[in-house]
N, CA, C and O atoms as CSV, one atom per row, in Angstrom:
chain,resi,resn,atom,element,x,y,z
A,1,MET,N,N,-76.747,-68.985,-50.804
A,1,MET,CA,C,-76.767,-67.999,-51.650
A,1,MET,C,C,-76.604,-66.625,-50.491
A,1,MET,O,O,-77.247,-66.421,-49.461
A,2,SER,N,N,-75.579,-65.877,-51.068
A,2,SER,CA,C,-75.560,-64.732,-50.211
A,2,SER,C,C,-76.705,-63.879,-50.813
A,2,SER,O,O,-77.220,-64.159,-51.896
A,3,PRO,N,N,-77.122,-62.682,-49.949
A,3,PRO,CA,C,-78.266,-61.671,-49.938
A,3,PRO,C,C,-78.010,-60.813,-51.496
A,3,PRO,O,O,-78.840,-60.534,-52.362
A,4,THR,N,N,-76.566,-60.545,-51.444
A,4,THR,CA,C,-76.215,-59.895,-52.663
A,4,THR,C,C,-76.619,-60.601,-53.974
A,4,THR,O,O,-77.347,-60.116,-54.840
A,5,THR,N,N,-76.013,-61.874,-53.993
A,5,THR,CA,C,-76.557,-62.534,-55.274
A,5,THR,C,C,-77.975,-62.836,-55.427
A,5,THR,O,O,-78.564,-62.922,-56.504
A,6,ALA,N,N,-78.458,-62.984,-54.309
A,6,ALA,CA,C,-80.156,-62.999,-54.604
A,6,ALA,C,C,-80.686,-61.879,-55.068
A,6,ALA,O,O,-81.654,-61.915,-55.828
A,7,ALA,N,N,-80.060,-60.612,-54.629
A,7,ALA,CA,C,-80.731,-59.663,-54.838
A,7,ALA,C,C,-80.182,-59.145,-56.322
A,7,ALA,O,O,-80.739,-58.177,-56.841
A,8,ALA,N,N,-79.174,-59.752,-56.934
A,8,ALA,CA,C,-78.634,-59.190,-58.439
A,8,ALA,C,C,-79.739,-60.207,-59.179
A,8,ALA,O,O,-80.237,-59.705,-60.188
A,9,ILE,N,N,-80.119,-61.309,-58.906
A,9,ILE,CA,C,-80.812,-62.438,-59.509
A,9,ILE,C,C,-82.263,-61.593,-59.967
A,9,ILE,O,O,-82.737,-61.354,-61.078
A,10,VAL,N,N,-82.724,-61.265,-58.578
A,10,VAL,CA,C,-84.258,-60.829,-58.560
A,10,VAL,C,C,-84.199,-59.193,-59.435
A,10,VAL,O,O,-85.240,-58.745,-59.916
A,11,PHE,N,N,-83.004,-58.496,-59.541
A,11,PHE,CA,C,-83.180,-57.337,-60.130
A,11,PHE,C,C,-83.001,-57.502,-61.777
A,11,PHE,O,O,-83.386,-56.680,-62.609
A,12,ALA,N,N,-82.406,-58.611,-62.015
A,12,ALA,CA,C,-82.092,-59.170,-63.374
A,12,ALA,C,C,-83.617,-59.671,-64.062
A,12,ALA,O,O,-84.178,-59.282,-65.087
A,13,MET,N,N,-83.971,-60.570,-63.169
A,13,MET,CA,C,-85.402,-61.320,-63.401
A,13,MET,C,C,-86.576,-59.627,-63.425
A,13,MET,O,O,-87.337,-59.460,-64.378
A,14,MET,N,N,-86.538,-59.065,-62.803
A,14,MET,CA,C,-87.423,-57.870,-63.029
A,14,MET,C,C,-87.164,-56.848,-64.280
A,14,MET,O,O,-87.983,-56.445,-65.106
A,15,TRP,N,N,-86.020,-56.607,-64.183
A,15,TRP,CA,C,-85.688,-55.898,-65.657
A,15,TRP,C,C,-86.057,-56.518,-66.849
A,15,TRP,O,O,-86.662,-55.893,-67.721
A,16,THR,N,N,-85.675,-57.965,-66.994
A,16,THR,CA,C,-86.294,-58.764,-67.853
A,16,THR,C,C,-87.545,-58.755,-68.217
A,16,THR,O,O,-87.883,-58.622,-69.393
A,17,GLY,N,N,-88.273,-58.879,-67.351
A,17,GLY,CA,C,-89.604,-58.781,-67.127
A,17,GLY,C,C,-90.051,-57.461,-67.887
A,17,GLY,O,O,-90.860,-57.506,-68.813
A,18,ILE,N,N,-89.452,-56.244,-67.421
A,18,ILE,CA,C,-90.044,-54.883,-67.704
A,18,ILE,C,C,-89.381,-55.028,-69.285
A,18,ILE,O,O,-90.235,-55.431,-70.074
A,19,LEU,N,N,-88.276,-54.827,-69.800
A,19,LEU,CA,C,-88.059,-55.232,-71.135
A,19,LEU,C,C,-89.117,-55.701,-71.835
A,19,LEU,O,O,-89.729,-54.962,-72.606
A,20,TYR,N,N,-89.473,-57.061,-71.633
A,20,TYR,CA,C,-90.072,-58.006,-72.493
A,20,TYR,C,C,-91.840,-57.448,-72.567
A,20,TYR,O,O,-92.671,-57.584,-73.466
A,21,SER,N,N,-91.931,-56.807,-71.240
A,21,SER,CA,C,-93.642,-56.621,-71.195
A,21,SER,C,C,-93.678,-54.824,-72.503
A,21,SER,O,O,-94.572,-54.392,-73.230
A,22,GLY,N,N,-92.199,-54.288,-72.197
A,22,GLY,CA,C,-92.222,-53.003,-73.101
A,22,GLY,C,C,-92.420,-53.494,-74.352
A,22,GLY,O,O,-93.398,-53.028,-74.938
A,23,TYR,N,N,-91.708,-54.377,-74.980
A,23,TYR,CA,C,-91.531,-55.089,-76.290
A,23,TYR,C,C,-92.834,-55.375,-76.854
A,23,TYR,O,O,-93.225,-54.922,-77.930
A,24,ARG,N,N,-93.767,-56.464,-75.771
A,24,ARG,CA,C,-95.146,-56.801,-75.985
A,24,ARG,C,C,-96.083,-55.761,-76.598
A,24,ARG,O,O,-96.746,-55.799,-77.635
A,25,LEU,N,N,-95.907,-54.538,-75.376
A,25,LEU,CA,C,-96.716,-53.449,-75.640
A,25,LEU,C,C,-96.434,-53.010,-76.830
A,25,LEU,O,O,-97.255,-53.048,-77.746
A,26,PHE,N,N,-95.006,-52.453,-76.976
A,26,PHE,CA,C,-94.790,-51.865,-78.370
A,26,PHE,C,C,-95.593,-52.648,-79.759
A,26,PHE,O,O,-96.321,-52.108,-80.592
A,27,ARG,N,N,-95.238,-53.878,-79.681
A,27,ARG,CA,C,-95.751,-54.570,-80.666
A,27,ARG,C,C,-97.252,-54.569,-80.964
A,27,ARG,O,O,-97.583,-54.572,-82.149
A,28,TRP,N,N,-98.118,-54.565,-80.095
A,28,TRP,CA,C,-99.372,-54.625,-79.917
A,28,TRP,C,C,-99.970,-53.594,-80.112
A,28,TRP,O,O,-101.171,-53.681,-80.366
A,29,LEU,N,N,-99.244,-52.099,-80.050
A,29,LEU,CA,C,-99.417,-50.714,-80.306
A,29,LEU,C,C,-99.045,-50.361,-81.628
A,29,LEU,O,O,-99.488,-49.407,-82.268
A,30,TYR,N,N,-98.160,-51.233,-82.014
A,30,TYR,CA,C,-97.732,-51.073,-83.762
A,30,TYR,C,C,-98.639,-51.815,-84.508
A,30,TYR,O,O,-98.815,-51.471,-85.677
A,31,ARG,N,N,-99.380,-52.970,-83.966
A,31,ARG,CA,C,-99.994,-53.418,-84.935
A,31,ARG,C,C,-101.800,-53.002,-84.749
A,31,ARG,O,O,-102.716,-53.262,-85.528
A,32,LEU,N,N,-101.834,-52.394,-83.635
A,32,LEU,CA,C,-103.395,-51.609,-83.504
A,32,LEU,C,C,-103.029,-50.351,-84.485
A,32,LEU,O,O,-103.891,-50.015,-85.297
A,33,ASP,N,N,-101.890,-49.699,-84.448
A,33,ASP,CA,C,-101.906,-48.542,-85.192
A,33,ASP,C,C,-102.048,-49.007,-86.700
A,33,ASP,O,O,-102.850,-48.366,-87.379
A,34,ARG,N,N,-101.371,-50.037,-87.293
A,34,ARG,CA,C,-101.604,-50.556,-88.636
A,34,ARG,C,C,-103.314,-50.927,-88.884
A,34,ARG,O,O,-103.987,-50.532,-89.836
A,35,GLU,N,N,-103.650,-51.549,-88.065
A,35,GLU,CA,C,-104.993,-51.814,-88.212
A,35,GLU,C,C,-106.030,-50.894,-88.485
A,35,GLU,O,O,-107.019,-50.967,-89.214
A,36,SER,N,N,-105.450,-49.733,-87.506
A,36,SER,CA,C,-106.422,-48.696,-87.524
A,36,SER,C,C,-106.530,-47.828,-88.914
A,36,SER,O,O,-107.524,-47.321,-89.435
A,37,ARG,N,N,-104.834,-47.837,-89.428
A,37,ARG,CA,C,-104.646,-47.106,-90.757
A,37,ARG,C,C,-105.988,-48.035,-91.757
A,37,ARG,O,O,-106.914,-47.511,-92.377
A,38,GLU,N,N,-105.746,-49.190,-91.655
A,38,GLU,CA,C,-106.156,-49.898,-92.707
A,38,GLU,C,C,-107.811,-49.766,-92.349
A,38,GLU,O,O,-108.586,-49.768,-93.305
A,39,GLY,N,N,-108.280,-49.667,-91.159
A,39,GLY,CA,C,-109.673,-49.655,-90.973
A,39,GLY,C,C,-110.393,-50.688,-90.439
A,39,GLY,O,O,-111.623,-50.733,-90.447
A,40,THR,N,N,-109.409,-51.820,-89.809
A,40,THR,CA,C,-109.813,-52.926,-89.590
A,40,THR,C,C,-109.633,-53.682,-88.135
A,40,THR,O,O,-109.673,-54.839,-87.719
A,41,ALA,N,N,-109.375,-52.146,-87.517
A,41,ALA,CA,C,-109.299,-52.390,-85.849
A,41,ALA,C,C,-110.432,-52.391,-85.236
A,41,ALA,O,O,-111.298,-51.584,-85.573
A,42,PRO,N,N,-110.665,-53.401,-84.100
A,42,PRO,CA,C,-111.984,-53.337,-83.575
A,42,PRO,C,C,-112.492,-51.851,-82.590
A,42,PRO,O,O,-113.642,-51.571,-82.251
A,43,ILE,N,N,-111.237,-51.084,-82.302
A,43,ILE,CA,C,-111.589,-49.844,-81.931
A,43,ILE,C,C,-111.332,-48.685,-82.634
A,43,ILE,O,O,-110.633,-48.809,-83.640
A,44,ASP,N,N,-111.659,-47.791,-82.394
A,44,ASP,CA,C,-111.385,-46.088,-83.079
A,44,ASP,C,C,-110.564,-45.647,-82.074
A,44,ASP,O,O,-110.972,-45.510,-80.921
A,45,THR,N,N,-108.882,-45.296,-82.589
A,45,THR,CA,C,-108.072,-45.006,-81.467
A,45,THR,C,C,-108.156,-43.651,-81.715
A,45,THR,O,O,-107.412,-43.102,-80.902
A,46,GLY,N,N,-108.650,-42.890,-82.380
A,46,GLY,CA,C,-108.529,-41.288,-82.493
A,46,GLY,C,C,-107.641,-40.780,-82.879
A,46,GLY,O,O,-107.611,-39.563,-82.698
A,47,LEU,N,N,-106.535,-41.391,-83.562
A,47,LEU,CA,C,-105.318,-40.887,-84.101
A,47,LEU,C,C,-105.651,-40.651,-85.354
A,47,LEU,O,O,-104.819,-40.195,-86.138
């Protein structure tokens, strides 16, 4: 495997991880905001 191909694979895996982490974080924050509005959140976000 050439170094360019390896770099492309690593780059794609890195961006897949970044986008997936952002998606998980957004879902978690959305759920926390909804629970905070309903008054069932375990922490007070102050928002």
